[in-house]
N, C-alpha and C positions, 0 to 999 in steps of 0.2 A: 974597165968597160963601162960606158955610160948606161945608166938604167933607163927603162922605158919612161918613167915619170920625169927624170931629169931632161930627157930629150923633148918631151912634150912641153915642159915648163920653159925650156930655152927657146923653143920655136914659137911659143905663144905670144911673145912680146909683152908679157904682163908688166904692169906698172910696179908690181911687187918684186921684180927681179933683184933690184939692189938691196931690198930688205932681206931677201933670202941669202944673198951672197955673203953677208957679214956674219952668218951663223957658222959655228964649228961644223965640221964635216958630217957628223952623225945627225945633228939637228937639221942641217941643210938637206940631207938625204930624206929625212922624215917629212919635212915640210914640202918638198917636191912631191912626195907621194900623196900627201893630203891635198895639195893644190890640184894635182892632176886628177884625183878622184872627183873633186868638186867640178873641174872643167868637163870631165867626161859625162858626169850626171847632168850638168847644165845643158850640154849639147844634145842630150836625149830629147829635150823639149824645145830647144831653140834652133836646131839645125834641121834642114830638110833631109828626111831619111834617117833622123836620129833615133827612131824606134819608139818614141812615146812611152806609154804606160808599160808596154812589154819590156822595153829596155830598162826602165827604172826598176822593174821587178827583178830583172836579172842582176842588176847592181846591188839591190837589197839582199838578194841571195848570196852574192859574192862577198858582201860585208860579213854575213854570217860565217861563210867559209874562212874568211880572213881571221876572224876571232877564234875559229876552231883550228887554225893552222893548216887549212887545206885549200888555199886559193887555186883557181884554175886559169887565171889570166896573168899576163906580165905585170900589169898595173896592180892587180890583186896581190901578187907576190911582193911588190914594193910596199904596198900598204900593210900587208901582214908583217913585214919586217919592222915597219914603224910601230905597229901595235905591240910588237913583242918587246920594244925598248922604251916606249913612252905610254903613260896611262891615259890614252885618248878614250873618252867614254863612248861606248857603242851608241848611246842615245844621240850623241852629236852627229854621227854619220847617218843615222836613221832620220834625224830631223832634216838634214840637208836633202836627202832623197824626197822626204815629204814636202819640203818647200818647193822643189822642182815640180812635184806632182801638182801643187797648187797652180802652177802656170798652165797646166793642162785643163784645169777645172774652172779657173777664174780669169776674167780679163778686166775686172774693175774692183776697186776697193772703196766702200762707202765712206769710211772714216779713217782717220789716222790710226786709231786703235786697231782697226782691221789690218791696215798696212804694216803696223808695227809687229803684229803676229807673224805676218809673212816674212818680214825682215829677220825676226828672231830665228826662223828656220833656215833661211838661205844665207844669212850673214853672221848673226850672233853665235850660232852653233859652230860656225867655222872659227870664230874668235876663241870660243871656249875649248875647241880641240887644239888650236894653235898654241895656246898658253901652256898646255900640258907638254908640248915639245920645247917651248922656250924655257920653261921652269919658273916657278914662283914660290914665294914663302907665305905671303899673306892671302888668305882666302878672299879678301875684298877685291883682289885683282880680277876675280871672275866678273864682278860688276863692271869693271873697266873694259874687259873684253867684250861684254855684251853691248855696252854703249858705243865702243869704237866700231864694232861690227855694224851697228845701226847707222852710224855716221857714214861709213864707207858705202853702204847700200843706198842711202839717200843721195849720195853723190853720183853713184851709178845711174840712179833713176833720172836725175836732172840731166846728166850727160846724154842719156839714151832716150829721152822723151820721144824724139822723132822715130828712131829705130823701132822702139817698142810699139808706137802707134801704127807703124806700117804693118806690124804683126797683129794689129787689132787689140793690143793691150794698152791700158792706161793705168799706171801705178799711182799717179797723183790722186789723192783722195777726192771722190766726187763731191764731198762737202766743201772742199776748197775750190773746186771748179765753180760750184754754184755761188760761193762767196764772191768770186771775182767775175761772175757773169760769163763764164766760158762753158759752152756746151761740149759734151764729149765728141759728138759728131763733127763739130767745127774743128776740134783739135785733130781728129783723124784725117779730115780733108786737107788741112794745112800741112800735115806731115807727109801726105802723099803728093803735095804740090798741086792739088786740085782747087785750093782756095787760099787767100791770104791768111796769116795768123790772126786769130781773134783779138779784138781790141784789148781785152784784159789779160792776155796770156803773159806778157812781160811782167806785170805786177804779181800775177799768180806764182810764176816761177821764182821771182825775187823773194817772195814770201817763203817758198819752200827752201830756198838757199839759206835764208836766215835761220830757219828751223834747223837745217843741217849744221850750221855754224854753232848753234846752241848745243847740239849733241857732241860736237868735237870738244867744245869747252867743258862740258860735263864729264866726258871721258878723261880729260886731263886732270880734272879735280878728283876723280875717283882712283887714279893710279897711286897706290901706296909708295911712299918714298923708297922703302927698302927693295921694291921690285922694279924701279925705273931702269936699271941697267939690264936686268934680265928681259925686260920688255922692249929692248932697243929696236929689234926688228919690227915690232908692232908700232912703235913710235915713228919709225921711218915710213911704214905703210900709211899711217895717219897723216904725216906731213906731206907726202906725195899727193895723196888724194885731196887734202885740204887745198893744196896749190891748184890741183885740177879743178876743184869747185870754183875757185876764184877766177880761173881762166874762162871757164864756161860762163860765169856771171859777166865778166868783162866783154865777152863776145856776144852777149845778149841772148843766151840760151838758144843757139841755132837748132832748128829742127832738121835741116837737110845736110848737116855736116857734123861728123863725130869729132869732137874736140879731143886732142891728146897733147901730152907733154913730150918734148924732145928727150932723147936719151941724155944729152949733156945736162939738161935741166933736172932730170930725175937724179942723176949722179950728184949734182951740186946739192940738191935738197937732202939726199942721203948723207953726204959729208957734213953738211951743216947740222943735221939732226944728231949725228954721232957726236959731234963736238959739244952740242948743247947738253946731251944726256951724260956724256962721260965726264964733263968738267963742271957739272952742276954742283953747287955747294951742298 
């Protein structure tokens, strides 16, 4: 019988689907539970009627029950199963909830340092939880997970500039907007179709894309050789999202269209990445 988290993951259309499918059954079941938890918590602040702070608090309490072996929801039971088999730190799950809480409290980030703290909660914490499921030998792999999580989140931000702006949120650091002569209100108006894109927007987003590329490169440098194969799923995630970043860049960072990769493209990237990692010298 398919679990609640497996159903949610399958229906979500996540770009990570092919990265998850290559895992052995137990690890796949656990990563489905982790992904579904992240999705549910994110929906608390992103979806209309998601419940906001009250819903986040309920999930934080459910995390405590999961670690105590007394979950009360279907997803909580899936998550408790994963926690009983893999050493996922409680702090990671709490950080994910706290990162989503930041979306209720903040709509702007003054500097990249501020944004990086946000990314550490909503993305790097997910990476650190995930590698406990994947398994690793070298503690340095944790730095790889943090850097890759940052890279993925920066890609999400670039893909969703328009979607986020429609919600009144701007994740691109205000110091960067000022550097390229883009006012936050101009960006909001353009995202809503009320004004043309600001003159410096293309250069600004190209700058952010190059920053993301740098973090992808840094993540690859940080991955210890002895853990390359165990991080195969993470490498597939990174390859898919790196390709998404390039597609967003080629299409000029559209504000009114959400760029996505096709299923055949994602499957091809996954196969190519598996071959690269498995047959690397």
